[in-house]
N, C-alpha and C positions, 0 to 999 in steps of 0.2 A: 346687414351684407347688404343691404339694398338702400335706394333713394327712388323714389318717386316722385315726379313731375309731368307737366301737360307741356306739348311743343306749341306751335303756332297755330293749328288746327283743333287744338285740344285731345289728341290721344298721348295718353300718358304711359311716358318711358320710363319702364325701369331699369334699374342699374343696379347690376349684382358685381360686387368687388369680393377679392378673394385675400385672406392674411393666411400667410403662411409660415412656417420655422425653419428652417434651412440645418444641415446637418452640423453647423456653426453655431447653431444657436441664435441665427440673425432674423429679426423680422422683416418681410416684405411684406408688402400690400399693394393690387394692381387692381385694375380695370377686368374685370373676367368679361364681360359682355356686357350687352341691351337687352329688351325686349319692348317692344310696342304691344300693349296692351289696347286695342282697339275700341273694345265695348266697354266692359266694367273691369274697376280693381278691385275685385271681393278677393276672400283669402286665396280661393282656390284659383279664381285668373292669376295673382302675383305666385303662387305656388309651381303654376303652369311653365310661367317666362324663368323662375329661377332655374325649374327643372330642365325645361329647352336651353337653356346657357351652359350649365352642367354637362349636358347631353353635347352639344357641339365642342365640347373640352374635353370628353371622355373621362368626368370626373366622377366616381361615383359614389351615392350619399353614405355609405359605408366608410368612405376613406374621408367626412369629414367628422372634427371634433367637438364640434357647435355650430347651431345656427344662428346669429342675431337679426334683430331688425330695427327701424327705427319708432318701434312702436306697435307698428299695426301689426293685426296678426297674420300668421304666415302659415 
């Protein structure tokens, strides 16, 4: 659900993608948002970034079926 890289000033950029299935069982995937992690990239910081993106979209955690990462702890 995320990708983490740094920009040209070494600020980590967290990209949050959402994958969904509609009523016709068609799969879609979109970039939901981005969060800048200015100081650290701990699990707590990454969770805060994901949570911020979800709050901006008014998505509740209880509506998610699963959360996956690229191998880093969330």
